[in-house]
BATI-899066 format. One record per residue (C-alpha): x, y, z negated; residue in one letter. Coordinates in steps of 0.25 Angstrom, whole numbers, padded with zeros to 4 digits, always signed. Example, Ala and Ser with C-alpha at 12.3 -4.5 7.8 and 13.67 -1.06 7.14 Angstrom:
<atoms>
+0049-0018-0031A+0055-0004-0029S
</atoms>
This chain:
<atoms>
+0258+0360-0744X+0265+0367-0734X+0259+0376-0723X+0264+0379-0709X+0273+0391-0714X+0280+0382-0724X+0286+0373-0713X+0301+0380-0714X+0313+0373-0710X+0316+0362-0720X+0301+0360-0725X+0297+0346-0726X+0282+0343-0725X+0273+0331-0722X+0268+0331-0707X+0260+0319-0701X+0263+0311-0715X+0278+0312-0713X+0288+0321-0719X+0294+0332-0710X+0304+0343-0711X+0304+0356-0704X+0317+0358-0696X+0313+0372-0689X+0301+0381-0691X+0296+0394-0683X+0284+0403-0686X+0278+0407-0672X+0267+0417-0671X+0260+0419-0658X+0250+0430-0654X+0235+0427-0660X+0240+0413-0665X+0243+0407-0678X+0257+0406-0682X+0264+0393-0679X+0275+0386-0686X+0284+0379-0675X+0293+0368-0682X+0302+0357-0679X+0300+0347-0689X+0307+0333-0692X+0301+0321-0697X+0308+0316-0709X+0305+0302-0707X+0309+0299-0693X+0317+0311-0689X+0309+0316-0677X+0307+0331-0675X+0295+0338-0670X+0292+0352-0666X+0278+0356-0672X+0270+0368-0674X+0262+0371-0687X+0251+0380-0688X+0244+0388-0699X+0236+0380-0708X+0245+0367-0706X+0248+0362-0720X+0258+0351-0724X+0262+0343-0736X+0276+0345-0741X+0285+0333-0739X+0289+0327-0752X+0303+0322-0749X+0313+0316-0759X+0327+0317-0757X+0338+0306-0762X+0352+0303-0760X+0355+0291-0751X+0368+0285-0746X+0372+0285-0730X+0378+0271-0728X+0381+0270-0713X+0375+0271-0699X+0374+0262-0688X+0367+0262-0674X+0359+0274-0677X+0354+0269-0691X+0358+0276-0703X+0359+0268-0716X+0357+0273-0731X+0355+0267-0745X+0350+0274-0758X+0362+0281-0765X+0363+0271-0777X+0357+0258-0770X+0363+0254-0757X+0354+0242-0756X+0343+0252-0752X+0346+0254-0738X+0339+0262-0727X+0341+0267-0713X+0338+0279-0704X+0340+0281-0689X+0348+0292-0683X+0336+0299-0677X+0330+0300-0692X+0341+0306-0698X+0345+0315-0687X+0359+0322-0684X+0362+0322-0698X+0365+0307-0698X+0378+0308-0691X+0384+0315-0703X+0381+0304-0713X+0394+0298-0719X+0393+0284-0725X+0391+0283-0740X+0386+0297-0741X+0374+0302-0748X+0363+0309-0740X+0348+0313-0744X+0337+0303-0742X+0323+0309-0740X+0312+0302-0747X+0298+0303-0742X+0287+0294-0748X+0298+0286-0756X+0305+0282-0743X+0318+0288-0738X+0314+0295-0724X+0327+0302-0720X+0340+0307-0724X+0347+0321-0725X+0362+0323-0725X+0368+0334-0732X+0369+0347-0724X+0385+0346-0725X+0393+0334-0725X+0408+0332-0725X+0414+0322-0715X+0427+0318-0711X+0432+0320-0697X+0434+0307-0690X+0439+0312-0676X+0443+0325-0671X+0451+0328-0659X+0462+0338-0661X+0458+0353-0659X+0465+0360-0648X+0466+0375-0649X+0464+0383-0637X+0462+0398-0634X+0448+0401-0639X+0442+0412-0648X+0434+0403-0657X+0438+0390-0664X+0435+0377-0656X+0428+0364-0661X+0431+0349-0658X+0422+0337-0660X+0425+0328-0672X+0419+0315-0676X+0415+0314-0691X+0416+0302-0700X+0401+0301-0699X+0403+0299-0684X+0396+0313-0681X+0404+0322-0670X+0404+0337-0673X+0411+0349-0669X+0422+0354-0678X+0433+0365-0678X+0446+0362-0671X+0454+0361-0684X+0446+0349-0690X+0454+0336-0689X+0452+0321-0690X+0450+0318-0705X+0446+0332-0710X+0433+0332-0718X+0422+0342-0713X+0409+0347-0717X+0397+0345-0707X+0383+0352-0707X+0374+0340-0705X+0362+0349-0701X+0370+0355-0689X+0380+0344-0686X+0391+0355-0687X+0405+0356-0694X+0405+0365-0706X+0419+0365-0712X+0431+0356-0716X+0428+0351-0730X+0439+0351-0741X+0443+0338-0745X
</atoms>
């Protein structure tokens, strides 16, 4: 059992008979009142995000989630299709809303982590860092500035991110999927 003080970032628990994950957590103490935990929680089934306050005495069951490798196949019209790693006949899909901003970094035929709750795959988690090829990048133009500049680049997955001026079309770069940011140029 989890108490309200166990609800730290990344904690997964059952709330209203569904699995939730804590995205942000803050302990607030007000004069002559009991401490309250202010949280931002994400429903792992439908992807909705809520801000919720939990008080002393609130207890929760820990969500028993199993992780399993699954293969991303393709996306079309906001639907993302997956299959089991070794059995392409067992297909399923999720909407862009369920997956969140990580979805734009999925590369066809790449492995991602499926999250299983009550023997059903409820969501997908991509690796924190992925390597993607730059499909389109305008030429970098240097000007008189103190810091290095950035430009917009389109990746092979269709995502658009800011990259340094020295990145060119065809380069393979490493991207942080949680922040949606360029990390470094990958060595091939």
